[in-house]
Every structure is written in C-alpha cells, then in structure tokens.
DRENKOLKE-664577 format. One record per atom (N, C-alpha, C): x, y, z. Coordinates in steps of 0.2 Angstrom, whole numbers, padded with zeros to 4 digits, always signed. Example, Ala and Ser with C-alpha at 12.3 -4.5 7.8 and 13.67 -1.06 7.14 Angstrom:
+0066-0028+0039 +0062-0022+0039 +0066-0016+0039 +0064-0011+0035 +0068-0005+0036 +0064+0000+0039 
END
This chain:
+0004-0006+0000 +0000+0000+0000 +0004+0006+0000 +0003+0011-0004 +0007+0017-0005 +0005+0022+0000 +0009+0027+0002 +0008+0032+0006 +0002+0037+0004 +0002+0037-0003 -0004+0041-0006 -0011+0038-0005 -0011+0031-0005 -0017+0028-0003 -0019+0029+0004 -0014+0028+0009 -0015+0029+0016 -0018+0037+0017 -0015+0041+0013 -0017+0048+0014 -0024+0049+0012 -0026+0046+0007 -0033+0046+0005 -0038+0044+0010 -0036+0038+0013 -0040+0034+0018 -0041+0039+0024 -0035+0042+0026 -0035+0045+0032 -0039+0052+0032 -0041+0054+0026 -0045+0060+0026 -0052+0058+0029 -0054+0052+0030 -0060+0050+0033 -0060+0047+0040 -0054+0047+0043 -0053+0044+0050 -0051+0050+0055 -0053+0048+0061 -0052+0053+0066 -0044+0053+0069 -0041+0048+0067 -0033+0048+0068 -0030+0044+0062 -0024+0045+0061 -0021+0042+0055 -0020+0034+0056 -0022+0031+0052 -0022+0023+0052 -0016+0021+0048 -0013+0015+0051 -0007+0012+0048 -0009+0007+0042 -0004+0005+0038 -0006+0000+0033 -0008-0006+0036 -0006-0008+0042 -0008-0015+0045 -0015-0014+0048 -0018-0008+0049 -0024-0008+0052 -0030-0008+0047 -0028-0007+0040 -0034-0006+0035 -0033-0012+0030 -0039-0013+0027 -0040-0018+0022 -0043-0015+0016 -0040-0015+0010 -0043-0012+0004 -0045-0016-0001 -0050-0015-0005 -0052-0019-0011 -0055-0014-0016 -0055-0017-0022 -0058-0013-0028 -0065-0016-0029 -0070-0012-0031 -0076-0014-0033 -0079-0010-0039 -0083-0013-0043 -0086-0010-0049 -0093-0008-0046 -0094-0002-0046 -0101+0000-0043 -0106+0000-0048 -0105+0002-0055 -0110+0002-0060 -0107+0003-0066 -0110+0002-0072 -0107+0003-0079 -0113+0006-0083 -0111+0007-0090 -0116+0010-0094 -0119+0004-0098 -0119-0002-0096 -0123-0007-0099 -0130-0007-0097 -0134-0010-0102 -0142-0010-0100 -0143-0016-0095 -0146-0014-0089 -0146-0019-0084 -0153-0023-0084 -0154-0027-0078 -0159-0031-0078 -0166-0027-0078 -0166-0021-0076 -0172-0017-0076 -0173-0013-0082 -0169-0015-0087 -0169-0011-0094 -0168-0004-0093 -0163-0002-0089 -0160+0004-0088 -0153+0005-0088 -0150+0010-0090 -0143+0011-0090 -0141+0018-0088 -0135+0019-0086 -0132+0026-0084 -0129+0029-0090 -0130+0035-0091 -0127+0039-0096 -0119+0040-0095 -0115+0041-0099 -0108+0042-0098 -0107+0048-0093 -0111+0053-0094 -0111+0059-0090 -0113+0057-0083 -0118+0053-0082 -0120+0050-0075 -0114+0047-0072 -0110+0043-0075 -0105+0039-0072 -0100+0044-0070 -0098+0049-0073 -0094+0054-0071 -0096+0058-0064 -0103+0060-0064 -0106+0063-0059 -0105+0058-0053 -0107+0052-0054 -0107+0047-0048 -0100+0046-0046 -0095+0046-0050 -0088+0045-0048 -0086+0050-0043 -0089+0056-0044 -0088+0062-0039 -0092+0061-0033 -0098+0059-0033 -0103+0059-0028 -0101+0053-0023 -0098+0047-0025 -0097+0042-0021 -0091+0042-0017 -0087+0047-0018 -0081+0048-0013 -0084+0048-0006 -0081+0044-0001 -0083+0044+0006 -0090+0041+0007 -0093+0038+0002 -0100+0034+0004 -0098+0028+0007 -0103+0026+0011 -0103+0020+0015 -0105+0014+0012 -0102+0008+0013 -0104+0001+0010 -0108-0002+0015 -0114-0005+0014 -0118-0009+0018 -0120-0015+0015 -0125-0018+0018 -0128-0025+0016 -0136-0024+0015 -0138-0026+0009 -0145-0027+0007 -0148-0020+0008 -0144-0015+0007 -0147-0008+0007 -0151-0006+0014 -0148-0009+0019 -0151-0008+0026 -0146-0003+0029 -0148+0004+0029 -0144+0009+0031 -0143+0010+0039 -0144+0005+0043 -0142+0005+0050 -0135+0006+0051 -0133+0010+0056 -0126+0011+0058 -0122+0005+0059 -0125+0000+0062 -0122-0007+0063 -0121-0011+0057 -0124-0009+0052 -0123-0012+0045 -0118-0009+0041 -0115-0004+0043 -0110+0000+0039 -0103-0004+0040 -0100-0006+0034 -0094-0010+0034 -0088-0007+0031 -0089-0003+0026 -0083+0000+0022 -0085+0007+0019 -0079+0010+0017 -0080+0017+0014 -0076+0018+0008 -0079+0021+0003 -0075+0022-0003 -0070+0028-0002 -0064+0028-0004 -0059+0033-0004 -0057+0035-0011 -0058+0032-0016 -0056+0034-0022 -0061+0031-0028 -0061+0034-0033 -0066+0032-0039 -0062+0034-0046 -0064+0030-0051 -0062+0031-0058 -0067+0028-0063 -0068+0032-0068 -0072+0030-0073 -0067+0027-0078 -0068+0020-0080 -0064+0017-0084 -0067+0015-0091 -0064+0016-0096 -0066+0014-0103 -0062+0007-0105 -0066+0002-0106 -0063-0005-0108 -0063-0005-0115 -0058-0004-0118 -0057-0005-0126 -0058-0012-0129 -0058-0017-0124 -0059-0024-0127 -0066-0026-0128 -0071-0022-0125 -0078-0024-0126 -0082-0018-0127 -0088-0020-0130 -0094-0015-0131 -0100-0017-0127 -0105-0013-0126 -0111-0014-0123 -0115-0018-0128 -0121-0021-0125 -0125-0025-0129 -0128-0021-0135 -0128-0014-0135 -0131-0011-0140 -0125-0007-0144 -0119-0009-0143 -0114-0007-0147 -0110-0001-0145 -0111+0001-0139 -0107+0007-0137 -0101+0005-0133 -0096+0010-0133 -0090+0008-0129 -0092+0007-0122 -0089+0001-0119 -0091-0001-0112 -0087+0003-0107 -0090+0006-0103 -0087+0010-0097 -0090+0008-0091 -0086+0009-0085 -0088+0007-0079 -0085+0011-0073 -0089+0012-0068 -0086+0016-0062 -0083+0011-0057 -0076+0012-0057 -0072+0008-0052 -0071+0012-0046 -0072+0009-0040 -0071+0012-0034 -0066+0008-0029 -0062+0012-0025 -0057+0009-0020 -0060+0010-0014 -0061+0005-0010 -0064+0005-0003 -0060+0002+0002 -0061+0004+0008 -0057+0002+0014 -0061+0000+0020 -0058-0005+0024 -0061-0007+0030 -0056-0007+0035 -0058-0006+0042 -0053-0006+0047 -0053-0013+0049 -0047-0016+0050 -0047-0023+0052 -0048-0024+0059 -0053-0028+0060 -0056-0030+0067 -0057-0037+0068 -0058-0040+0074 -0060-0047+0075 -0067-0048+0072 -0071-0043+0073 -0078-0044+0070 -0078-0044+0063 -0074-0041+0059 -0075-0041+0052 -0070-0046+0048 -0066-0050+0052 -0061-0054+0048 -0064-0059+0044 -0070-0062+0046 -0074-0067+0042 -0076-0063+0035 -0078-0057+0036 -0081-0053+0030 -0075-0052+0025 -0069-0050+0028 -0063-0049+0024 -0062-0056+0020 -0062-0061+0024 -0060-0068+0021 -0066-0069+0015 -0072-0068+0016 -0077-0069+0011 -0076-0065+0005 -0074-0058+0006 -0073-0054+0000 -0067-0057-0004 -0061-0059+0000 -0055-0062-0004 -0057-0068-0007 -0062-0072-0004 -0064-0079-0007 -0069-0078-0012 -0072-0072-0014 -0077-0072-0019 -0084-0073-0017 -0085-0074-0010 -0091-0075-0008 -0096-0069-0007 -0093-0064-0005 -0096-0057-0005 -0093-0053-0011 -0097-0052-0016 -0094-0050-0022 -0099-0045-0025 -0105-0047-0027 -0110-0042-0030 -0112-0036-0026 -0113-0031-0030 -0115-0025-0026 -0120-0021-0030 -0124-0017-0027 -0129-0012-0030 -0128-0005-0027 -0130+0000-0031 -0129+0006-0028 -0136+0010-0027 -0137+0015-0023 -0143+0018-0022 -0141+0026-0024 -0145+0029-0029 -0144+0035-0031 -0150+0039-0033 -0150+0045-0035 -0156+0048-0037 -0154+0052-0044 -0158+0050-0049 -0157+0053-0056 -0163+0058-0058 -0162+0064-0059 -0167+0068-0061 -0170+0067-0068 -0166+0064-0072 -0169+0063-0079 -0169+0055-0081 -0174+0053-0084 -0175+0047-0086 -0177+0047-0094 -0172+0046-0098 -0173+0047-0105 -0174+0041-0109 -0179+0041-0114 -0180+0035-0118 -0175+0035-0123 -0172+0029-0124 -0167+0027-0128 -0169+0028-0136 -0175+0028-0137 -0177+0028-0144 -0178+0035-0147 -0182+0039-0143 -0184+0046-0145 -0180+0051-0141 -0177+0050-0136 -0173+0055-0132 -0178+0059-0128 -0184+0057-0127 -0189+0061-0123 -0189+0058-0116 -0193+0062-0112 -0194+0059-0105 -0197+0052-0106 -0194+0047-0103 -0196+0040-0103 -0203+0039-0100 -0205+0043-0096 -0211+0042-0092 -0217+0045-0096 -0215+0049-0101 -0221+0052-0105 -0220+0052-0113 -0217+0046-0115 -0217+0045-0122 -0221+0038-0124 -0222+0037-0130 -0226+0031-0132 -0222+0024-0132 -0215+0025-0132 -0211+0019-0133 -0211+0015-0126 -0210+0008-0127 -0211+0004-0121 -0204+0000-0120 -0202+0000-0114 -0196-0003-0112 -0196-0011-0114 -0191-0013-0117 -0191-0021-0118 -0193-0022-0126 -0197-0017-0129 -0199-0018-0136 -0193-0016-0140 -0192-0020-0146 -0187-0018-0151 -0190-0013-0156 -0186-0008-0157 -0188-0003-0162 -0181-0002-0166 -0182-0003-0173 -0177-0002-0178 -0171-0006-0176 -0172-0012-0173 -0167-0017-0172 -0164-0016-0165 -0166-0011-0161 -0163-0010-0154 -0168-0010-0149 -0167-0013-0143 -0171-0014-0138 -0172-0007-0134 -0178-0005-0133 -0180+0001-0129 -0178+0001-0122 -0174+0005-0119 -0173+0006-0112 -0172+0013-0110 -0172+0014-0103 -0171+0020-0100 -0164+0022-0099 -0162+0028-0101 -0156+0031-0099 -0156+0035-0093 -0153+0034-0088 -0153+0038-0082 -0147+0043-0082 -0149+0050-0081 -0145+0055-0082 -0146+0060-0076 -0142+0065-0076 -0142+0071-0071 -0143+0068-0064 -0138+0065-0062 -0138+0062-0055 -0138+0068-0050 -0142+0068-0045 -0143+0073-0040 -0140+0071-0034 -0139+0064-0032 -0136+0062-0026 -0135+0055-0026 -0130+0053-0023 -0128+0046-0022 -0128+0044-0014 -0132+0039-0013 -0133+0038-0006 -0129+0033-0003 -0128+0027-0005 -0124+0021-0003 -0123+0016-0008 -0119+0011-0007 -0118+0005-0011 -0118-0001-0006 -0121-0006-0009 -0122-0012-0004 -0120-0018-0007 -0118-0023-0003 -0117-0030-0005 -0124-0033-0006 -0126-0036-0011 -0132-0039-0012 -0131-0046-0015 -0137-0050-0015 -0136-0057-0018 -0137-0056-0026 -0142-0052-0028 -0143-0052-0035 -0143-0044-0037 -0137-0041-0040 -0138-0034-0042 -0141-0033-0048 -0144-0027-0049 -0148-0025-0055 -0143-0025-0061 -0137-0023-0060 -0132-0022-0065 -0127-0029-0064 -0127-0033-0070 -0124-0039-0070 -0116-0039-0068 -0113-0033-0070 -0106-0033-0070 -0103-0030-0063 -0108-0027-0059 -0106-0024-0053 -0104-0029-0048 -0098-0027-0045 -0095-0031-0040 -0088-0030-0038 -0085-0034-0033 -0078-0034-0032 -0074-0036-0038 -0069-0033-0039 -0065-0034-0045 -0059-0038-0043 -0056-0042-0048 -0050-0046-0047 -0044-0042-0050 -0038-0043-0047 -0033-0039-0049 -0028-0044-0052 -0028-0045-0059 -0023-0049-0062 -0016-0047-0063 -0013-0046-0057 -0006-0043-0057 -0002-0047-0052 +0004-0048-0054 +0009-0051-0049 +0015-0046-0049 +0016-0042-0044 +0021-0037-0043 +0019-0032-0049 +0024-0031-0054 +0023-0027-0059 +0021-0030-0066 +0020-0037-0065 +0018-0041-0071 +0010-0040-0073 +0008-0039-0079 +0001-0039-0081 +0000-0045-0085 -0005-0049-0083 -0006-0055-0087 -0010-0054-0093 -0009-0059-0098 -0012-0058-0104 -0019-0060-0104 -0023-0059-0109 -0030-0061-0108 -0031-0068-0107 -0027-0072-0111 -0028-0080-0110 -0026-0082-0103 -0021-0079-0100 -0019-0080-0093 -0024-0078-0088 -0027-0072-0089 -0032-0070-0085 -0038-0074-0085 -0040-0077-0091 -0046-0082-0091 -0044-0088-0087 -0038-0090-0087 -0036-0096-0083 -0037-0095-0076 -0034-0089-0074 -0035-0087-0067 -0042-0086-0065 -0046-0083-0069 -0053-0083-0067 -0057-0089-0067 -0055-0094-0071 -0058-0101-0071 -0055-0104-0064 -0049-0104-0062 -0047-0107-0056 -0050-0104-0050 -0051-0097-0050 -0055-0094-0045 -0062-0097-0044 -0065-0098-0050 -0072-0101-0050 -0071-0108-0046 -0066-0112-0048 -0066-0118-0045 -0065-0118-0038 -0061-0113-0036 -0059-0112-0028 -0066-0110-0025 -0070-0106-0028 -0077-0105-0025 -0081-0111-0024 -0081-0115-0030 -0085-0121-0029 -0082-0126-0024 -0076-0126-0023 -0073-0130-0018 -0075-0128-0011 -0075-0122-0010 -0077-0119-0003 -0084-0120-0002 -0088-0119-0007 -0095-0120-0006 -0097-0127-0005 -0094-0132-0008 -0095-0139-0007 -0093-0141+0000 -0087-0139+0002 -0084-0140+0008 -0089-0138+0014 -0091-0132+0013 -0096-0129+0018 -0102-0133+0019 -0105-0135+0014 -0111-0139+0014 -0110-0146+0017 -0104-0148+0017 -0102-0155+0019 -0100-0154+0026 -0096-0149+0028 -0093-0149+0035 -0093-0142+0038 -0097-0137+0036 -0098-0131+0039 -0092-0126+0038 -0092-0121+0041 -0087-0115+0040 -0080-0117+0041 -0078-0121+0046 -0071-0123+0047 -0069-0127+0041 -0073-0132+0039 -0071-0136+0033 -0070-0132+0027 -0074-0127+0026 -0074-0122+0020 -0068-0118+0021 -0066-0116+0027 -0060-0112+0027 -0054-0116+0026 -0054-0122+0028 -0048-0126+0027 -0047-0128+0020 -0053-0129+0017 -0053-0131+0010 -0050-0125+0005 -0052-0119+0007 -0050-0113+0004 -0042-0113+0005 -0040-0114+0011 -0032-0114+0012 -0029-0119+0008 -0032-0125+0008 -0028-0131+0004 -0028-0129-0003 -0034-0126-0006 -0034-0125-0013 -0030-0119-0016 -0028-0115-0011 -0025-0108-0013 -0020-0108-0018 -0015-0113-0017 -0009-0114-0022 -0009-0120-0027 -0015-0122-0028 -0016-0128-0032 -0016-0126-0039 -0014-0131-0044 -0014-0130-0051 -0021-0131-0053 -0023-0130-0059 -0029-0131-0062 -0031-0139-0061 -0027-0143-0063 -0028-0150-0063 -0029-0153-0056 -0026-0150-0051 -0027-0151-0044 -0033-0149-0041 -0035-0143-0044 -0042-0140-0041 -0047-0144-0044 -0047-0147-0050 -0052-0151-0053 -0053-0157-0049 -0047-0160-0048 -0047-0167-0044 -0050-0166-0037 -0048-0160-0034 -0050-0159-0027 -0058-0158-0027 -0060-0154-0032 -0067-0153-0032 -0071-0159-0033 -0069-0164-0038 -0072-0170-0039 -0072-0174-0033 -0067-0174-0029 -0067-0178-0023 -0072-0176-0018 -0072-0169-0017 -0077-0166-0012 -0084-0168-0014 -0085-0167-0021 -0092-0168-0023 -0094-0176-0022 -0089-0180-0023 -0091-0187-0022 -0092-0189-0014 -0089-0185-0010 -0090-0186-0003 -0097-0183-0001 -0098-0178-0004 -0105-0174-0003 -0111-0179-0005 -0110-0182-0011 -0115-0186-0013 -0116-0193-0009 -0110-0195-0006 -0110-0200-0001 -0112-0199+0006 -0113-0192+0007 -0115-0191+0014 -0110-0191+0019 -0104-0191+0017 -0098-0192+0021 -0096-0185+0024 -0095-0184+0030 -0093-0178+0033 -0086-0177+0031 -0084-0170+0029 -0078-0169+0027 -0074-0165+0032 -0068-0168+0034 -0063-0165+0038 -0056-0164+0034 -0054-0158+0034 -0048-0157+0030 -0042-0155+0034 -0036-0156+0032 -0030-0154+0036 -0025-0153+0031 -0021-0148+0032 -0015-0146+0028 -0010-0152+0029 -0007-0154+0024 -0002-0159+0024 +0004-0157+0020 +0009-0154+0024 +0015-0151+0020 +0018-0156+0015 +0019-0162+0017 +0022-0167+0013 +0018-0168+0007 +0012-0169+0008 +0007-0171+0002 +0006-0165-0002 +0007-0159+0001 +0005-0153-0003 +0010-0152-0009 +0016-0154-0009 +0020-0154-0015 +0018-0159-0020 +0015-0164-0018 +0013-0169-0023 +0006-0168-0026 +0001-0167-0021 -0006-0167-0023 -0009-0160-0022 -0006-0156-0018 -0009-0150-0016 -0014-0150-0010 -0016-0156-0008 -0021-0156-0003 -0021-0163+0000 -0024-0164+0006 -0025-0170+0009 -0031-0170+0013 -0034-0176+0014 -0041-0177+0017 -0040-0182+0022 -0044-0181+0028 -0044-0187+0033 -0050-0186+0037 
END
C-alpha cells in the first residue's frame, strides 16, 4: 500500500491509520450497460457518480443502519474498456471504486469472504433527475415507446442522467447491474497477465469458490476455510481433482474434515482425513 493511498483513507478517519490496520479492495459500482431493469447510466452520469461516491458507506442489502456499515470508498475512476462494447454497441465504461475497511476481530470473516469471492456483487442507491427514452430521447415516463420492445433493431430502455445524489452502495445477492461487484486484480508485482492467462486465473478462482461451497455444505465453515487454504496454491488439474473428490463425498453423505499436509502438498496440493 502506498503512502498516497493511506493519505486518501486518512481523510475520513479521526486519527491516522497504519497499513496494518486497514484492508482495501476494488469494486465495480455500476457501468453503462443495460441492466436487468432495462435501464442504464449515461456516460455523464458515471462521471457525476464518480464524484458523488467519494466517502460513501458500504452496507448490506441496502439496510442503512449504523451497525450495518462496513466499508467506505476513498477513491473512484471511470474506466473505458477498449476490449468490449455494450449490448447495443457502445464503448463499455464502468465506475471503479477503491474501498477500505478497518481490520477488526468482528470483520475478519467478512474480509475472508470478500477475498474468497463469496461477498462480491454490489448495487448502488442514487437519485437521477432525468429518465430518457433510448429511442426518441424524450422523457421516458411520457413517451409512447415501451421498455423491452425492439424498435429499428434496438431494444428500448431508459437512460438515467443528471444524477442529483448518491446515497450508498451495498453488497447484495442479485444486483440489477450484472457486472457490478468486487474486482479481481490480475497482477503479480509489476507483471500484467495476458487475456488468456487472465481467463485461466478466473476459471481457477471459480473452481476455488466451488470447492469452498461444497466443503461448507459438507462440513460447515471450518471445513470451508480449510478447503480454501488447501486450494490456494493448487494448479488447475489439482483443483479439478479436489473438487471432484469433495463432490463425491458430498453425494455419499460423508462428513468432510480437511487438514493441511505439507508433505502431500508438494505432490497433490491437498490431503483429506
């Protein structure tokens, strides 16, 4: 963590925090893709939101109680992804945020779930003064076009613009925007992975999530935590073998107990007993 990052975080604290006291992660708050509600943010709205979300609190399921506040955004950036376009052919853009949490005994499980991909999807709460029809450009609530209907080859949707306020961002089970969520960093020191390597890493991460999920249902949180630890440094083939073994035990109703085995780790990556 750089001193610049700490300085940004400490703007929101009552006393300066050290690197050991904070946990940081990146999250995609929203983008300009048409979402499940057939709405999308305009490019201008993303810029406004990037300014408005600095300092906003992260919660769960949009429950704004003080006890439910877990993280705070200290930096934002509107990113243009030149490798993809939206479903209607526009350059894909998204709002990326940097958030921090104070490391405590109470939130260590939450941090582990964020790192493990369990807590990932997010949704935002904001206010937009303009709701524009994508077909005619008029007020979407007062024109004859209907969302979801195709006109001249393009699906009618509502464009959200003129953002007047940003309230909070929340971890949720199913976000309205498909791509919103905690992001992975495909970097190792100063190395940037190729697209092919990134795909392999993403697939391995998915296998690790499946392994944790299977171990949890078979043996509870302790088994899930140990399975995650065992799978951390496995190769793709080892992950697949581990997952199949866990699934077989789940189907057989066998309780799973996992233990790290240093000698076995070099050969198989995991051991079970």
